[in-house]
N, C-alpha and C positions, 0 to 999 in steps of 0.2 A: 455369393461365393463363400464356401466354408473351408477353412484350413485348420488342420490340427495344430494346437498351440502348445503341445507338451514341452517342446524345447524352450519355450519362453517362460515357463513357470518359475516362480521364485522358490523352487525346490519343494513346493507344497501345492495342494489342490485348493480350489476356491473355498471349499468347506472349512479349511483351516485358515486360509489367508483372509477371507472376508466372511466370517461365519454368519453375521446378521443378513448380509445380502443373499448368501446361499440359502438361508432359511426362508427368506421372502420368495425367492425364485422357486424353491421346492414346494412351498405351500400353494403358490399360484399354479404351478404345473399339475399338482395333484388335483386341483379344482378344474383342470381342463384348459388352462390358459397358457399362452406363451409368456416368457419373461427372460430378460437378459440384462447384464450389466452394460452400461453405455457411457459414452463421453470420456472425460479426462482420465477416469480410472483405467479404461482400456488402453488409452494412449500411454499412460505411465507404466502399465503392465508390460506392454510391448517394449518399452524403453528400459525395462528392468529397474524401474523406480517405484518407490513406495507411494501408493495413492492415499491422499488425505480424505477425500470424499468419494463414496461409492454410490452411484445412482443406478436405479433399475427402471427399465421400460417394459411395458406389458400391453397386451391387447385387451386386458380387462379394463372396464370403465372404472372411474373413481368410486362409484357406489359399490361395484362388485369387489373392489379391493377392500373397501371399508368393512364389508360383510365377512371377509376372511380373517381379519386380524382384530384382536380384542382392544388394542389401543392405537388409534390413529389420530392425526391432527390435520385439519384442512389448511394447508399452507398456501395453496394456490389451486384450489379445486376447479375454479373456472377455466384454468388452463390444463386441467387434467392431473394435477399433482397432489398427492397425499403423502404425509409423513407417517411411516410405520415405525412405531416406537418399540424397540427392544432395548438391550443394554446400550447399544449405539443406534440412533435413529437412522432409517434408510428412506430416502426420497424415492417414491414410486410414481412414475408418470405414464399415463396412457398414450399409446401410439397416437400421433396426431398429425394433421396437415393444417396448413394455415392459408387463409385467403389473402386479400390485399393488405398492404401496409401503408395506409394513407398518410401516417405521420412519420414514416421511415424509421419506426422504432418498435411499435407494437402491432400485432396482427389485428385486423378489424374483426376477424372471426376465427375461432379455433374449432377445427373439425376433427372429431375422434375417428380414427381409422383402425382397421384390423391388420394392416400390412406393415411389417417391420421395415421393409425397404422404403415404403412411402414416408415413414417416420424419419428414417436416417437421412433421406435425401433433402430434407428441409434444414438440416444442420449446417453450421458455418463452414468448417474446414474438413477435409478428408480425414485428417488424423483424429478428429472428434466425431466422425460419422461411422464408427465401427461398434459392433456389439460382441459380447462374450457370453457364451452359455455357461451353465454351472459346471460343465465338464471341460471348460477352457477351450471350446471350439470358437474360432474367430469368424465372425460374419463381417465381411469387408467387401461391399459392393462397389466402392468408389476408389480403391487403391490407396487407402490410408496407410496400411503397413508399408507399402513401397515408398510413399512420400516420407514417412518417418525414417526409413533407411537412407533416403536421399537427403534427409534433414531439410525438408521442403514444406512450406506452408502453402497449401493450395485450396481455394474455395471449392465447395461441392458444386459440380455442375457449372452453370453460368455465373461467374463472379459478379457481373453487373446486376443480375437479379438478386443474388444473395445480399449484396450491400444495399440495394434499394429496399429490400425487405427490412433490414436492420442496420442502420448506418454505424452503430457502435461496433459492428464486426470489423470495420476497417481499422479502428484503433486497437481492437483485440488482436488483430493480425500483427500489428507492430509490437504489442506487448508480448505475445507468444514468441516472436523473433528474439526479443531481449531475454526472455526467460529460458528458452531452449537453445539459443544460438543457432536457430534455423534461418534459412533464406526464404524470401517470398518468391513464389512462382511468378514468372514474368507476366503472365496473363492476370494474375491476382493483383500484382503491383500496378499494372496499367489501369485496371478497373478502379483501384483506389485513387490514383492520380486523376482519373476522369471524373469520379464522383465525390471527390474530397469535400466539396461544399455541403454535402448532405449531413456531415457530422454536426453542423450547426443545429440540426433538429434534436440532437441528443442533449439531455440535461447536463449541466455543468457538474453536478454531483457525480454522475457516472464517468464523465471525462476525468475528473479528479482522481477517482479510484483507479482508473487504468494507468494514468501517469504515475501515480505512487507505486503501483505494481512494477512499472518499468524501472523506477528508481531503486526499488528493492531487489531487482534482478541481478544476475551475475554478469550481464552484458549490457550495461546501461548505455554506453556510448553507441552501440549498435542500434539500440532502440531509439535513441534520440536522433541519430543520423537518419534513420528511416522515418521518424516522425516528421522531419523536415523534407526529405527527398520525396516522400509520398504526397506532399503538399497539404497534409492534414494540419500542420502547424500554422498555415496561412489563415486558418479560421479562428485563431486564438490570439488575443492581445499579448503584447510583450515581445521582446526580442528573443526568439528561439534559435535564430540562424547564426548570428555572429560568433557566438562562443560554443557552438555545438560540439567541437572537438574537445572542449574542456571537460566534458562528461567522462572522458576515457578513464580517469583515475578517481572518479567520484565514488564516495561511500555514503550511504544513508545513516550509518552507525545505528541501524535498527530503529530509526525514528523518521516517520514519513515527513514530518515538518522540515527535516534537513534538505529534502529535495526542493522545497519552496525557498529555503534560505539560500541555497546554491543558485537557484533561478533568480532570486532577488538581487544577488550580487552583481549580475550583469544587466540590471535594469536601471533606469534613471531613479535616483533615490526618492524624488518627489512622486513617483508613480507606484512605488512598492505597495503602499497600503491599499490603494484602489485596486491594484491587480490581485492582491491576496483576497480582497472582498469579492472580486469578480469570480475567482476560482473557488469560492465557498469555503475558504479556510476559517477555522474556528478562532475564537478570541485567544485561546491557549496557543494555537499554532502561530497566530500573528505575533504574540508576545515572544515566542521562541525565536521566530525569524528576526524580530527587532533586536533581541539580545545577541544573537549571533552576529548580526551586522554591526552592532555597537562594539562587540569584542574585536571584530576585525578592524574597525576604525581605531581602536586603542592600540592594536598591534602596529598600525602605521607609524606610531611614535617610536617604534623600535623594540618595545618590550611591554609586558604587562606589569603593573604595580601590584603590591600585595593586596590592595583594595580591589583591583580587578579580579584577582583570584578569589577574593572573598565574595564579591557580589554576583559572580557568575558560577553556575554549577558546571561540573565536568561535562554534562550533556550539551552545554553551550561552548565551552572552551575547546573541547576536542575537535568538533567540526569547524569552529572558527579558525583554529590553527591550520587544519588541513586545507580548507578552502582558500585561505589567504595565500598559501603557497601555490596552489594550483591556478587560481584565477588571477591573482595580482602579482604572481611571480616574486613573492617576498621571501627573504631569507628568514624563515620562522625558527626561532631558537628553542622550540618546545616539542618534545615527543609526548605521547600519551603518558608515559611513566613520569616525565618531568612535571607534567600538569598535576598528576595525582600526588607527587611528592610535595609540590608547592602548596597544594590544598591542605595536605596533612600537616604541614609545618606552620600553618597559621595559628596565632594565639587563640582565636575563637573561630568557630565554623558557622555560627548563627547569631543573630541579634539577641536571641533568647538567652545566650550565655553571658551577656553583659550583667555585671553584678548589681547595678542599680536600675531604677525605672522612673517613670514620670512622677509617681507618688513620692519618691525620695526627694526629687528636685523641689516639689511643692512644699514638702515638710521643711526642707533646709532653708527655703527662701520666704515661705509664707506668701508666695505669689500664686494667684489662681491659674488654673489650667489654660493653656493657649498655644499658639504656634511656636512659641519660644522653646517649649519642651522638646518638640521634634528636632528643632535646630540643635539644641544642646546634645541630645542623645546621638544624633548623626555625627556630630563633631567628636564625641567620645568614641564612637565605634571606629571612625576613621583613624583616630590616634592609637587606639588599642591594636587595630589590625596592622598599622604601620610600625608598631613597636615603640611608639612615642609615649605610651602610657600603659602602666601595668593594670590588668583587669582585676584590681583588688579594691574592695569597698572604701577603705580609708584613704588610699592613694587617689582614687577617683574623686572623693569628696574634697581632699586638699587641693587638687588641681582645679576643681570647679570654683572654689572660693578664691583661689590665688589668681587664676587666669581668666575666669569668666566673670565673676562678680567684681573683684577689685580691679580687674584689668580693663573693664569697660569704662 
C-alpha cells in the first residue's frame, strides 16, 4: 500500500532532510534497482521527530551496491549490509528473508530476495516495517502508520513467530514502550508472556543495553512495570518486582550506571557485587554504584560531612540524594544547587592541592617510605577539608611535628 506523505514532511523533501540517504537511493535507482529508507527513521518521520540514523534497503545485492559507490565498508556483508561512506555514512541492506532461528536470536541462514514486502514482513513491529521512497511516498503493508496513530506496538504478523525468531524483540517491545509511551497490543503482550523464557537465550550484554535504554527513556516506570508484567523479569536475578513503582520518579542523570545504582538499592547488600557482575557491568560502573550506595549510607546519619562532599563527585552525590529520598523516603536536605555550593566552598577540591607530599614527610623525619606516609597524608587531608588545618606549608609542618611526631 502506497500513501502520499506530503502532509507528514518536516517542511522539506528527503533531498534536503536526509541528503546522503537521498543520494544513495538516487544512485541505486539510476542503476535500475529499488531503494527505500526503512526502519526507525520512517517511524520517527511519521511522528514528526528527528531521526538519528537513516538506513536504506534495496534489491541490489551487496556486491552490486559496492560497485556503485567509491567508498564502502563491509560492516555486515554476510547479512547483506554495506556501509556507504559520504559525509555521513549510510547503512544499505539488501532485501532479505530469514530461515529458522535455532538459537532464538540469529537466523541460521540469510536469503537475499527481490521483494520489498518480503523484506518488511520479517521485521519486528509494524511501526518499524514501513518504507519511504525518495519522494516521501509511504509503503505500509502492515498498518504501521495506523498503529503509530493509536500509539500501539504490535508485532508484524504472528507475534509468536516473531519472538521465536529473535527473543530480544520481546525486550525491545518493552523498551519502545518506555521510549515512545506506547502501549503493547494485547496479542503482542500475550505472546511475550507466553514466550518470556526464551529471553534466556539472549546474551546478557544485549539485555544490559536494552535495560539501560529504558532507564534513559522519558517513561521509565512504564517500561519497568511492563518488564515485570510481561514476565520477562522472571528470567533475571535480583528483585525487580517489589519496588517497581519506585521507578516513577527515577532519573539516570545522563549516566547509565545510575540505573544499576538504583536497582542495587533495593537488593540485599551482600548480593550487589555478584548481581553487577552477572549483568556485565564494568569495573568503572561497579565503582560508581559502590560510591552512590556509600553516599546514601552516609546520608542515613542525617547529613553529609565536608569530607563526604570532598570524597564524592557531583555525579555521585546528586543521584545519591535523589534516590535516598525516593527509595528510603528520607528527608534529604540537599538540592542539586546545595550540593554544588557545598563542593565549591571546600578548602580543596582534590588531594593534588595539598601543599606537601610524601617526599616532604620523609625529608622532615629522615624515615624511609612506608604505609605511615599514606596514613599521615590522609589525616592531613581530612583536617584540611574539615577546616581544622590551613592548607599552608608552614602550618602543616608545625602541626606535623606538634601533633604527629611529638604527640605519639
